[in-house]
N, CA, C and O of each residue as an XYZ file, in Angstrom:
836
protein
N       0.852     -1.202      0.000
C       0.000      0.000      0.000
C       0.878      1.239      0.000
O       1.822      1.347      0.782
N       0.560      2.160     -0.875
C       1.348      3.396     -0.954
C       0.617      4.520     -0.257
O      -0.612      4.578     -0.252
N       1.382      5.401      0.325
C       0.806      6.541      1.029
C       1.339      7.822      0.430
O       2.506      7.910      0.047
N       0.477      8.807      0.353
C       0.896     10.126     -0.146
C       0.889     11.105      1.016
O      -0.124     11.283      1.692
N       2.017     11.727      1.233
C       2.134     12.682      2.321
C       1.854     14.107      1.860
O       1.888     15.043      2.658
N       1.579     14.265      0.579
C       1.350     15.592      0.029
C      -0.030     15.669     -0.595
O      -0.385     14.852     -1.445
N      -0.785     16.631     -0.181
C      -2.108     16.842     -0.751
C      -1.979     17.649     -2.037
O      -1.172     18.577     -2.091
N      -2.736     17.330     -3.057
C      -2.679     18.131     -4.288
C      -3.084     19.579     -3.997
O      -3.982     19.840     -3.197
N      -2.415     20.493     -4.651
C      -2.690     21.909     -4.401
C      -4.105     22.263     -4.831
O      -4.590     21.784     -5.856
N      -4.750     23.090     -4.056
C      -6.115     23.499     -4.360
C      -6.088     24.521     -5.494
O      -5.303     25.469     -5.452
N      -6.933     24.339     -6.500
C      -6.978     25.320     -7.594
C      -7.336     26.702     -7.056
O      -8.148     26.833     -6.141
N      -6.727     27.714     -7.628
C      -7.008     29.085     -7.188
C      -8.398     29.513     -7.641
O      -8.888     29.091     -8.689
N      -9.011     30.349     -6.838
C     -10.305     30.923     -7.199
C     -10.066     32.120     -8.127
O      -8.943     32.618     -8.201
N     -11.091     32.585     -8.830
C     -10.934     33.771     -9.679
C     -10.415     34.981     -8.905
O      -9.604     35.750     -9.422
N     -10.877     35.148     -7.683
C     -10.411     36.264     -6.856
C      -8.914     36.140     -6.600
O      -8.181     37.127     -6.673
N      -8.467     34.935     -6.303
C      -7.047     34.705     -6.019
C      -6.193     34.872     -7.270
O      -5.078     35.389     -7.202
N      -6.716     34.437     -8.405
C      -5.972     34.581     -9.664
C      -5.787     36.056    -10.016
O      -4.692     36.483    -10.379
N      -6.866     36.826     -9.905
C      -6.793     38.260    -10.207
C      -5.819     38.963     -9.274
O      -5.045     39.816     -9.706
N      -5.857     38.607     -7.996
C      -4.959     39.226     -7.015
C      -3.505     38.848     -7.284
O      -2.607     39.682     -7.173
N      -3.284     37.579     -7.639
C      -1.926     37.122     -7.929
C      -1.350     37.847     -9.141
O      -0.183     38.237     -9.145
N      -2.177     38.023    -10.166
C      -1.726     38.738    -11.365
C      -1.398     40.186    -11.024
O      -0.361     40.708    -11.435
N      -2.281     40.830    -10.271
C      -2.054     42.225     -9.887
C      -0.783     42.371     -9.066
O       0.026     43.264     -9.320
N      -0.606     41.498     -8.087
C       0.569     41.576     -7.217
C       1.859     41.342     -7.998
O       2.854     42.034     -7.786
N       1.838     40.364     -8.899
C       3.065     40.050     -9.646
C       3.407     41.157    -10.645
O       4.583     41.447    -10.863
N       2.395     41.776    -11.252
C       2.663     42.889    -12.172
C       3.129     44.131    -11.419
O       4.031     44.839    -11.866
N       2.508     44.382    -10.281
C       2.910     45.527     -9.463
C       4.328     45.352     -8.946
O       5.062     46.329     -8.796
N       4.715     44.114     -8.672
C       6.062     43.839     -8.156
C       7.144     44.222     -9.151
O       8.284     44.479     -8.763
N       6.791     44.262    -10.441
C       7.778     44.644    -11.448
C       8.249     46.084    -11.248
O       9.352     46.438    -11.665
N       7.426     46.911    -10.618
C       7.798     48.306    -10.380
C       8.957     48.429     -9.402
O       9.693     49.416     -9.422
N       9.118     47.423     -8.543
C      10.138     47.503     -7.497
C      11.478     46.924     -7.944
O      12.466     46.992     -7.213
N      11.504     46.363     -9.133
C      12.732     45.738     -9.633
C      13.490     46.723    -10.535
O      12.894     47.388    -11.382
N      14.776     46.803    -10.344
C      15.600     47.680    -11.173
C      16.396     46.843    -12.159
O      16.523     45.628    -12.007
N      16.926     47.508    -13.163
C      17.728     46.814    -14.167
C      18.943     46.153    -13.526
O      19.407     45.113    -13.994
N      19.455     46.754    -12.461
C      20.625     46.209    -11.774
C      20.295     44.855    -11.148
O      21.134     43.954    -11.113
N      19.068     44.726    -10.659
C      18.654     43.483    -10.019
C      18.154     42.499    -11.076
O      16.965     42.185    -11.139
N      19.067     42.028    -11.887
C      18.690     41.184    -13.021
C      17.992     39.909    -12.562
O      16.943     39.542    -13.091
N      18.571     39.247    -11.590
C      17.989     37.989    -11.127
C      16.625     38.213    -10.495
O      15.707     37.414    -10.682
N      16.495     39.300     -9.747
C      15.213     39.612     -9.113
C      14.146     39.894    -10.162
O      12.996     39.478    -10.021
N      14.538     40.603    -11.213
C      13.599     40.915    -12.288
C      13.185     39.649    -13.028
O      12.012     39.463    -13.354
N      14.153     38.787    -13.288
C      13.856     37.532    -13.979
C      12.880     36.684    -13.170
O      11.957     36.084    -13.722
N      13.093     36.641    -11.864
C      12.211     35.873    -10.996
C      10.802     36.468    -10.986
O       9.808     35.742    -11.000
N      10.736     37.796    -10.961
C       9.438     38.479    -10.967
C       8.693     38.207    -12.267
O       7.481     37.996    -12.257
N       9.418     38.212    -13.391
C       8.796     37.947    -14.688
C       8.324     36.496    -14.790
O       7.305     36.212    -15.421
N       9.063     35.591    -14.173
C       8.647     34.188    -14.142
C       7.343     34.032    -13.376
O       6.486     33.234    -13.757
N       7.191     34.793    -12.299
C       5.963     34.746    -11.509
C       4.784     35.277    -12.327
O       3.683     34.730    -12.265
N       5.020     36.340    -13.089
C       3.980     36.891    -13.960
C       3.580     35.852    -15.010
O       2.394     35.636    -15.259
N       4.571     35.217    -15.616
C       4.295     34.209    -16.645
C       3.459     33.069    -16.076
O       2.531     32.594    -16.730
N       3.780     32.626    -14.865
C       3.031     31.549    -14.224
C       1.577     31.969    -13.978
O       0.653     31.192    -14.216
N       1.387     33.188    -13.505
C       0.031     33.672    -13.227
C      -0.780     33.859    -14.508
O      -1.987     33.614    -14.520
N      -0.124     34.290    -15.584
C      -0.819     34.450    -16.864
C      -1.250     33.089    -17.410
O      -2.324     32.955    -17.996
N      -0.400     32.086    -17.211
C      -0.745     30.737    -17.659
C      -1.967     30.224    -16.899
O      -2.830     29.558    -17.470
N      -2.030     30.542    -15.606
C      -3.181     30.159    -14.791
C      -4.438     30.865    -15.284
O      -5.505     30.257    -15.369
N      -4.311     32.159    -15.610
C      -5.441     32.926    -16.131
C      -5.924     32.334    -17.448
O      -7.128     32.185    -17.658
N      -5.006     32.000    -18.323
C      -5.382     31.429    -19.616
C      -6.118     30.107    -19.430
O      -7.111     29.840    -20.107
N      -5.628     29.288    -18.513
C      -6.257     28.005    -18.249
C      -7.682     28.188    -17.718
O      -8.591     27.452    -18.100
N      -7.866     29.167    -16.843
C      -9.194     29.408    -16.278
C     -10.153     29.948    -17.333
O     -11.347     29.648    -17.304
N      -9.634     30.740    -18.258
C     -10.491     31.354    -19.269
C     -10.815     30.440    -20.445
O     -11.892     30.545    -21.033
N      -9.894     29.545    -20.792
C     -10.109     28.730    -21.991
C      -9.976     27.232    -21.770
O     -10.059     26.463    -22.727
N      -9.771     26.799    -20.529
C      -9.651     25.378    -20.262
C      -8.219     24.898    -20.404
O      -7.339     25.635    -20.847
N      -8.004     23.645    -20.018
C      -6.643     23.093    -20.043
C      -6.436     22.044    -21.124
O      -5.438     21.324    -21.101
N      -7.361     21.945    -22.068
C      -7.230     20.944    -23.121
C      -8.020     19.696    -22.830
O      -8.457     19.002    -23.748
N      -8.208     19.405    -21.557
C      -8.995     18.248    -21.144
C     -10.337     18.662    -20.553
O     -11.339     17.964    -20.705
N     -10.341     19.795    -19.883
C     -11.556     20.292    -19.238
C     -11.945     21.646    -19.808
O     -11.098     22.513    -20.022
N     -13.236     21.813    -20.051
C     -13.736     23.094    -20.529
C     -13.730     24.113    -19.390
O     -13.831     23.736    -18.223
N     -13.612     25.407    -19.723
C     -13.621     26.436    -18.671
C     -14.973     26.493    -17.970
O     -16.009     26.225    -18.579
N     -14.954     26.840    -16.698
C     -16.180     27.005    -15.922
C     -16.724     28.407    -16.186
O     -16.058     29.400    -15.894
N     -17.933     28.487    -16.737
C     -18.503     29.778    -17.149
C     -18.601     30.756    -15.991
O     -18.335     31.946    -16.160
N     -18.979     30.271    -14.822
C     -19.109     31.146    -13.655
C     -17.750     31.702    -13.232
O     -17.633     32.871    -12.864
N     -16.731     30.855    -13.290
C     -15.387     31.303    -12.923
C     -14.853     32.324    -13.926
O     -14.194     33.292    -13.549
N     -15.144     32.096    -15.202
C     -14.705     33.035    -16.244
C     -15.331     34.406    -16.011
O     -14.647     35.426    -16.082
N     -16.620     34.426    -15.736
C     -17.320     35.683    -15.482
C     -16.773     36.376    -14.243
O     -16.548     37.586    -14.251
N     -16.560     35.611    -13.182
C     -16.055     36.197    -11.940
C     -14.643     36.738    -12.115
O     -14.301     37.788    -11.572
N     -13.823     36.015    -12.877
C     -12.456     36.482    -13.115
C     -12.466     37.804    -13.877
O     -11.700     38.713    -13.556
N     -13.328     37.913    -14.884
C     -13.440     39.160    -15.646
C     -13.856     40.311    -14.734
O     -13.327     41.417    -14.839
N     -14.799     40.046    -13.845
C     -15.252     41.070    -12.907
C     -14.126     41.510    -11.977
O     -13.943     42.703    -11.737
N     -13.378     40.546    -11.459
C     -12.298     40.862    -10.527
C     -11.166     41.619    -11.210
O     -10.553     42.504    -10.613
N     -10.894     41.268    -12.457
C      -9.835     41.940    -13.205
C     -10.182     43.412    -13.425
O      -9.307     44.278    -13.414
N     -11.475     43.680    -13.624
C     -11.918     45.075    -13.754
C     -11.907     45.773    -12.399
O     -11.443     46.906    -12.274
N     -12.417     45.091    -11.401
C     -12.530     45.656    -10.058
C     -11.170     46.050     -9.499
O     -11.038     47.081     -8.840
N     -10.160     45.229     -9.762
C      -8.822     45.462     -9.212
C      -7.919     46.270    -10.150
O      -6.718     46.389     -9.907
N      -8.495     46.820    -11.215
C      -7.718     47.613    -12.185
C      -6.574     46.827    -12.817
O      -5.535     47.393    -13.159
N      -6.771     45.530    -12.967
C      -5.729     44.697    -13.559
C      -5.584     44.973    -15.058
O      -4.492     44.846    -15.612
N      -6.691     45.352    -15.714
C      -6.635     45.614    -17.157
C      -5.606     46.702    -17.466
O      -4.843     46.595    -18.425
N      -5.599     47.730    -16.654
C      -4.636     48.810    -16.858
C      -3.205     48.295    -16.731
O      -2.329     48.678    -17.507
N      -2.974     47.434    -15.756
C      -1.633     46.863    -15.565
C      -1.258     45.959    -16.739
O      -0.107     45.953    -17.177
N      -2.218     45.203    -17.245
C      -1.955     44.315    -18.380
C      -1.417     45.103    -19.571
O      -0.489     44.667    -20.252
N      -2.007     46.256    -19.808
C      -1.602     47.073    -20.959
C      -0.263     47.764    -20.700
O       0.642     47.698    -21.531
N      -0.140     48.416    -19.565
C       1.053     49.216    -19.298
C       2.316     48.387    -19.052
O       3.429     48.877    -19.243
N       2.143     47.135    -18.630
C       3.305     46.265    -18.407
C       3.653     45.435    -19.639
O       4.638     44.697    -19.632
N       2.856     45.550    -20.689
C       3.092     44.771    -21.904
C       4.527     44.877    -22.431
O       5.110     43.851    -22.781
N       5.121     46.079    -22.500
C       6.458     46.187    -23.086
C       7.547     45.406    -22.360
O       8.552     45.044    -22.973
N       7.370     45.140    -21.073
C       8.421     44.475    -20.302
C       8.230     42.973    -20.235
O       9.129     42.259    -19.791
N       7.084     42.481    -20.663
C       6.781     41.054    -20.549
C       7.530     40.229    -21.585
O       7.909     40.725    -22.646
N       7.734     38.952    -21.252
C       8.393     38.033    -22.167
C       7.473     37.589    -23.285
O       6.271     37.851    -23.258
N       8.051     36.912    -24.272
C       7.295     36.528    -25.470
C       6.127     35.619    -25.125
O       5.006     35.868    -25.566
N       6.367     34.567    -24.340
C       5.319     33.614    -23.995
C       4.215     34.280    -23.186
O       3.035     33.990    -23.377
N       4.604     35.173    -22.284
C       3.620     35.879    -21.458
C       2.762     36.795    -22.307
O       1.553     36.881    -22.092
N       3.361     37.478    -23.265
C       2.596     38.355    -24.159
C       1.609     37.542    -24.997
O       0.489     37.979    -25.258
N       2.044     36.365    -25.408
C       1.157     35.505    -26.198
C      -0.069     35.101    -25.378
O      -1.190     35.108    -25.885
N       0.149     34.752    -24.117
C      -0.970     34.406    -23.232
C      -1.877     35.613    -23.003
O      -3.099     35.481    -22.947
N      -1.271     36.774    -22.873
C      -2.042     37.996    -22.650
C      -2.979     38.280    -23.823
O      -4.158     38.574    -23.625
N      -2.456     38.191    -25.033
C      -3.278     38.452    -26.222
C      -4.440     37.465    -26.296
O      -5.563     37.839    -26.633
N      -4.160     36.211    -25.979
C      -5.209     35.183    -25.992
C      -6.292     35.503    -24.967
O      -7.482     35.428    -25.271
N      -5.877     35.859    -23.757
C      -6.829     36.156    -22.682
C      -7.586     37.458    -22.949
O      -8.762     37.577    -22.604
N      -6.922     38.419    -23.553
C      -7.527     39.719    -23.856
C      -8.785     39.553    -24.707
O      -9.814     40.172    -24.438
N      -8.689     38.715    -25.728
C      -9.813     38.480    -26.623
C     -10.995     37.877    -25.875
O     -12.143     38.250    -26.119
N     -10.723     36.962    -24.979
C     -11.791     36.310    -24.211
C     -12.405     37.275    -23.207
O     -13.625     37.314    -23.050
N     -11.570     38.052    -22.526
C     -12.057     38.972    -21.498
C     -12.995     40.023    -22.079
O     -13.994     40.377    -21.453
N     -12.681     40.522    -23.264
C     -13.525     41.552    -23.870
C     -14.934     41.054    -24.151
O     -15.878     41.843    -24.208
N     -15.074     39.761    -24.325
C     -16.377     39.193    -24.684
C     -17.220     38.807    -23.473
O     -18.362     38.373    -23.624
N     -16.661     38.964    -22.268
C     -17.387     38.522    -21.079
C     -18.483     39.514    -20.694
O     -18.244     40.705    -20.496
N     -19.691     38.970    -20.600
C     -20.861     39.797    -20.313
C     -21.399     39.478    -18.934
O     -21.679     38.321    -18.620
N     -21.545     40.512    -18.107
C     -22.112     40.367    -16.775
C     -23.455     41.085    -16.782
O     -23.514     42.314    -16.804
N     -24.525     40.308    -16.764
C     -25.835     40.921    -16.919
C     -25.979     41.438    -18.333
O     -25.905     40.667    -19.289
N     -26.180     42.717    -18.472
C     -26.312     43.323    -19.801
C     -25.063     44.130    -20.180
O     -25.064     44.860    -21.172
N     -24.003     43.991    -19.381
C     -22.802     44.807    -19.578
C     -21.570     43.960    -19.850
O     -21.321     42.961    -19.175
N     -20.807     44.376    -20.850
C     -19.494     43.783    -21.083
C     -18.525     44.528    -20.155
O     -18.092     45.639    -20.458
N     -18.196     43.906    -19.034
C     -17.472     44.635    -17.981
C     -16.089     45.123    -18.424
O     -15.707     46.254    -18.125
N     -15.343     44.280    -19.131
C     -13.996     44.696    -19.560
C     -14.076     45.768    -20.645
O     -13.262     46.690    -20.683
N     -15.061     45.634    -21.517
C     -15.283     46.649    -22.544
C     -15.607     47.983    -21.896
O     -15.073     49.021    -22.288
N     -16.481     47.950    -20.906
C     -16.854     49.170    -20.205
C     -15.658     49.794    -19.499
O     -15.517     51.017    -19.464
N     -14.806     48.957    -18.943
C     -13.608     49.470    -18.264
C     -12.731     50.239    -19.248
O     -12.256     51.332    -18.938
N     -12.517     49.673    -20.427
C     -11.674     50.328    -21.419
C     -12.321     51.612    -21.917
O     -11.629     52.598    -22.171
N     -13.641     51.610    -22.059
C     -14.358     52.820    -22.463
C     -14.128     53.955    -21.461
O     -14.107     55.128    -21.832
N     -13.959     53.592    -20.195
C     -13.709     54.588    -19.150
C     -12.231     54.904    -18.978
O     -11.869     55.786    -18.199
N     -11.373     54.184    -19.705
C      -9.925     54.410    -19.628
C      -9.352     54.370    -21.048
O      -8.541     53.506    -21.383
N      -9.785     55.311    -21.862
C      -9.391     55.304    -23.272
C      -7.901     55.553    -23.483
O      -7.378     55.341    -24.577
N      -7.224     56.004    -22.431
C      -5.780     56.178    -22.543
C      -5.077     54.848    -22.807
O      -3.944     54.827    -23.289
N      -5.746     53.743    -22.493
C      -5.170     52.429    -22.757
C      -5.068     52.176    -24.259
O      -4.108     51.559    -24.721
N      -6.047     52.647    -25.017
C      -5.975     52.537    -26.473
C      -4.837     53.398    -27.013
O      -4.109     52.985    -27.916
N      -4.692     54.601    -26.451
C      -3.605     55.483    -26.864
C      -2.251     54.796    -26.651
O      -1.361     54.867    -27.499
N      -2.120     54.138    -25.511
C      -0.865     53.477    -25.166
C      -0.550     52.363    -26.160
O       0.591     52.223    -26.599
N      -1.559     51.575    -26.511
C      -1.345     50.480    -27.454
C      -0.963     51.001    -28.837
O      -0.130     50.412    -29.525
N      -1.582     52.111    -29.235
C      -1.254     52.696    -30.538
C       0.193     53.187    -30.548
O       0.934     52.934    -31.498
N       0.586     53.886    -29.495
C       1.956     54.410    -29.400
C       2.973     53.271    -29.407
O       4.070     53.422    -29.943
N       2.613     52.137    -28.815
C       3.536     51.003    -28.727
C       3.822     50.365    -30.077
O       4.652     49.460    -30.166
N       3.143     50.823    -31.137
C       3.475     50.364    -32.487
C       4.925     50.684    -32.842
O       5.521     50.032    -33.699
N       5.478     51.682    -32.183
C       6.852     52.067    -32.484
C       7.847     50.985    -32.079
O       8.983     50.971    -32.554
N       7.425     50.087    -31.209
C       8.302     49.006    -30.764
C       8.039     47.764    -31.605
O       6.970     47.159    -31.522
N       9.017     47.395    -32.409
C       8.844     46.237    -33.282
C       8.603     44.961    -32.479
O       7.919     44.047    -32.940
N       9.168     44.907    -31.282
C       9.077     43.690    -30.469
C       7.647     43.387    -30.034
O       7.258     42.223    -29.925
N       6.866     44.436    -29.788
C       5.505     44.211    -29.286
C       4.428     44.719    -30.245
O       3.243     44.695    -29.911
N       4.823     45.175    -31.419
C       3.855     45.724    -32.375
C       2.779     44.717    -32.741
O       1.603     45.071    -32.829
N       3.166     43.468    -32.954
C       2.195     42.442    -33.327
C       1.189     42.207    -32.200
O      -0.005     42.050    -32.455
N       1.672     42.184    -30.953
C       0.784     41.990    -29.804
C      -0.210     43.139    -29.683
O      -1.405     42.929    -29.475
N       0.307     44.354    -29.818
C      -0.569     45.529    -29.751
C      -1.597     45.506    -30.863
O      -2.760     45.851    -30.652
N      -1.166     45.096    -32.057
C      -2.073     45.033    -33.189
C      -3.215     44.063    -32.949
O      -4.369     44.366    -33.253
N      -2.897     42.902    -32.409
C      -3.941     41.916    -32.123
C      -4.912     42.413    -31.060
O      -6.118     42.192    -31.163
N      -4.389     43.077    -30.048
C      -5.245     43.585    -28.968
C      -6.144     44.704    -29.467
O      -7.315     44.774    -29.094
N      -5.610     45.574    -30.303
C      -6.409     46.652    -30.873
C      -7.456     46.112    -31.846
O      -8.575     46.621    -31.915
N      -7.086     45.095    -32.584
C      -8.036     44.490    -33.521
C      -9.238     43.920    -32.772
O     -10.372     44.020    -33.240
N      -8.986     43.322    -31.607
C     -10.095     42.814    -30.794
C     -10.951     43.957    -30.263
O     -12.168     43.825    -30.135
N     -10.307     45.080    -29.956
C     -11.042     46.232    -29.416
C     -11.991     46.832    -30.446
O     -13.131     47.166    -30.124
N     -11.523     46.968    -31.680
C     -12.339     47.673    -32.674
C     -13.473     46.821    -33.221
O     -14.220     47.269    -34.090
N     -13.611     45.597    -32.721
C     -14.781     44.796    -33.063
C     -16.025     45.355    -32.386
O     -17.152     45.022    -32.752
N     -15.799     46.215    -31.386
C     -16.901     46.835    -30.663
C     -17.038     48.279    -31.141
O     -16.089     49.054    -31.015
N     -18.193     48.659    -31.685
C     -18.385     50.007    -32.248
C     -18.000     51.133    -31.295
O     -17.419     52.130    -31.725
N     -18.316     50.991    -30.005
C     -18.017     52.072    -29.060
C     -16.525     52.333    -28.967
O     -16.097     53.486    -28.910
N     -15.727     51.268    -28.950
C     -14.273     51.434    -28.887
C     -13.708     51.853    -30.234
O     -12.761     52.636    -30.296
N     -14.283     51.335    -31.312
C     -13.802     51.697    -32.640
C     -13.944     53.188    -32.877
O     -13.064     53.813    -33.468
N     -15.038     53.756    -32.423
C     -15.285     55.179    -32.608
C     -14.281     56.021    -31.836
O     -13.749     56.998    -32.362
N     -14.021     55.639    -30.575
C     -13.062     56.382    -29.761
C     -11.633     56.151    -30.231
O     -10.800     57.057    -30.215
N     -11.369     54.919    -30.650
C     -10.035     54.573    -31.099
C      -9.644     55.317    -32.357
O      -8.478     55.668    -32.542
N     -10.615     55.559    -33.223
C     -10.319     56.173    -34.515
C      -9.698     57.554    -34.389
O      -8.832     57.916    -35.185
N     -10.129     58.330    -33.401
C      -9.589     59.682    -33.233
C      -8.087     59.650    -33.004
O      -7.330     60.367    -33.657
N      -7.666     58.804    -32.062
C      -6.241     58.685    -31.763
C      -5.492     58.047    -32.913
O      -4.413     58.501    -33.296
N      -6.074     56.984    -33.465
C      -5.408     56.236    -34.528
C      -5.144     57.102    -35.747
O      -4.025     57.131    -36.260
N      -6.170     57.809    -36.215
C      -6.005     58.610    -37.417
C      -5.027     59.752    -37.204
O      -4.270     60.100    -38.110
N      -5.038     60.332    -36.028
C      -4.130     61.446    -35.777
C      -2.677     60.998    -35.801
O      -1.788     61.788    -36.117
N      -2.430     59.726    -35.466
C      -1.056     59.230    -35.405
C      -0.635     58.461    -36.647
O       0.548     58.414    -36.982
N      -1.617     57.848    -37.340
C      -1.259     56.926    -38.398
C      -1.843     57.250    -39.764
O      -1.130     57.191    -40.766
N      -3.105     57.586    -39.822
C      -3.792     57.627    -41.107
C      -3.230     58.663    -42.062
O      -3.264     58.466    -43.277
N      -2.710     59.769    -41.528
C      -2.170     60.821    -42.389
C      -0.651     60.759    -42.479
O      -0.008     61.687    -42.970
N      -0.085     59.650    -41.998
C       1.360     59.483    -42.019
C       1.783     58.844    -43.335
O       1.021     58.098    -43.949
N       2.998     59.143    -43.757
C       3.508     58.546    -44.996
C       4.204     57.221    -44.742
O       4.666     56.571    -45.679
N       4.284     56.807    -43.461
C       5.019     55.580    -43.132
C       4.122     54.578    -42.429
O       4.412     54.152    -41.311
N       3.030     54.203    -43.084
C       2.117     53.221    -42.505
C       2.746     51.833    -42.567
O       3.216     51.408    -43.623
N       2.755     51.123    -41.428
C       3.232     49.748    -41.470
C       2.066     48.821    -41.794
O       0.917     49.260    -41.841
N       2.357     47.547    -42.016
C       1.330     46.617    -42.474
C       0.198     46.456    -41.474
O      -0.964     46.362    -41.870
N       0.519     46.421    -40.172
C      -0.536     46.262    -39.168
C      -1.396     47.512    -39.090
O      -2.603     47.418    -38.865
N      -0.798     48.673    -39.271
C      -1.578     49.910    -39.284
C      -2.554     49.900    -40.444
O      -3.714     50.284    -40.298
N      -2.077     49.460    -41.589
C      -2.952     49.392    -42.763
C      -4.097     48.417    -42.523
O      -5.238     48.681    -42.902
N      -3.786     47.296    -41.897
C      -4.821     46.305    -41.632
C      -5.881     46.852    -40.687
O      -7.077     46.682    -40.927
N      -5.450     47.504    -39.620
C      -6.406     48.069    -38.666
C      -7.272     49.138    -39.319
O      -8.480     49.198    -39.091
N      -6.652     49.970    -40.122
C      -7.407     51.005    -40.818
C      -8.426     50.378    -41.762
O      -9.566     50.835    -41.842
N      -8.022     49.345    -42.468
C      -8.919     48.674    -43.396
C     -10.105     48.050    -42.653
O     -11.244     48.134    -43.114
N      -9.836     47.429    -41.509
C     -10.905     46.828    -40.718
C     -11.888     47.880    -40.236
O     -13.100     47.668    -40.264
N     -11.366     49.009    -39.799
C     -12.235     50.096    -39.343
C     -13.142     50.589    -40.461
O     -14.343     50.781    -40.272
N     -12.549     50.788    -41.612
C     -13.312     51.344    -42.733
C     -14.346     50.356    -43.268
O     -15.415     50.757    -43.726
N     -14.025     49.068    -43.208
C     -14.979     48.075    -43.693
C     -16.147     47.902    -42.741
O     -17.273     47.651    -43.171
N     -15.880     48.037    -41.439
C     -16.911     47.755    -40.443
C     -17.877     48.911    -40.225
O     -19.066     48.693    -39.990
N     -17.369     50.145    -40.301
C     -18.185     51.259    -39.837
C     -18.245     52.394    -40.858
O     -17.251     53.077    -41.103
N     -19.424     52.584    -41.446
C     -19.644     53.649    -42.418
C     -19.370     55.032    -41.832
O     -18.721     55.842    -42.495
N     -19.840     55.343    -40.605
C     -19.570     56.680    -40.050
C     -18.086     56.999    -39.966
O     -17.684     58.152    -40.115
N     -17.272     55.975    -39.727
C     -15.837     56.212    -39.633
C     -15.238     56.489    -41.012
O     -14.283     57.256    -41.139
N     -15.800     55.866    -42.031
C     -15.321     56.155    -43.387
C     -15.582     57.615    -43.729
O     -14.734     58.295    -44.306
N     -16.774     58.083    -43.361
C     -17.125     59.481    -43.616
C     -16.229     60.415    -42.824
O     -15.767     61.441    -43.322
N     -15.991     60.024    -41.554
C     -15.146     60.852    -40.687
C     -13.728     60.944    -41.227
O     -13.128     62.019    -41.201
N     -13.187     59.845    -41.712
C     -11.831     59.839    -42.250
C     -11.730     60.739    -43.471
O     -10.778     61.508    -43.610
N     -12.712     60.640    -44.351
C     -12.697     61.470    -45.554
C     -12.750     62.951    -45.184
O     -12.057     63.773    -45.784
N     -13.571     63.283    -44.201
C     -13.658     64.671    -43.749
C     -12.340     65.135    -43.134
O     -11.920     66.277    -43.317
N     -11.691     64.214    -42.391
C     -10.403     64.549    -41.770
C      -9.351     64.829    -42.828
O      -8.581     65.782    -42.711
N      -9.318     63.989    -43.869
C      -8.352     64.183    -44.954
C      -8.628     65.481    -45.696
O      -7.705     66.226    -46.025
N      -9.886     65.744    -45.955
C     -10.260     66.978    -46.651
C      -9.850     68.196    -45.844
O      -9.374     69.189    -46.392
N     -10.045     68.105    -44.496
C      -9.665     69.227    -43.627
C      -8.155     69.435    -43.621
O      -7.671     70.566    -43.669
N      -7.414     68.319    -43.563
C      -5.948     68.414    -43.504
C      -5.369     68.974    -44.794
O      -4.329     69.633    -44.782
N      -6.052     68.707    -45.916
C      -5.570     69.164    -47.210
C      -6.219     70.489    -47.642
O      -5.943     71.022    -48.717
N      -7.095     70.997    -46.755
C      -7.806     72.247    -47.050
C      -8.578     72.186    -48.357
O      -8.596     73.132    -49.144
N      -9.214     71.038    -48.559
C      -9.983     70.878    -49.808
C     -11.374     71.498    -49.621
O     -12.189     71.477    -50.544
């Protein structure tokens, strides 16, 4: 007869997952470039927590995600201002962690609590997050991640409308559009007629036509 002296670890609750993500991202603020090992350890903790979040949101390959847990996690992420940290810490995250973030971002935006998309509403109240993602296009390392996150955002008319003001001012009238910028602009113009009209008016104004 075999005996086990170790109990399997209890799965974290949505509240605990959100808190762990917030704490690990906030901890990055206390690490300096000089403390290389400390920073590496902190980033490993973030990566572990993001993997846990991804598993809770989309399942582990064998088990489907629990709908109630997914909804609660989305609520907690908004309540604890984790969405803001997810965006602002993006440039410092590792490749695998960024990949998990983009995957989770798409799922979180679609979570509906009652009649409200809680994460969507959070971003609507913090439009500076869209500005930050647009500006991060300048970084080749994270441009693809930002592009995917913005593409998920503009699927919602309310965000597409607000996003267009910042986007066009920085990109649409520029002579150096990159491929992802062109794609985002094309998606905006195909989805929303009012934005097509607005863009044409903006170009006409800029050219004094």
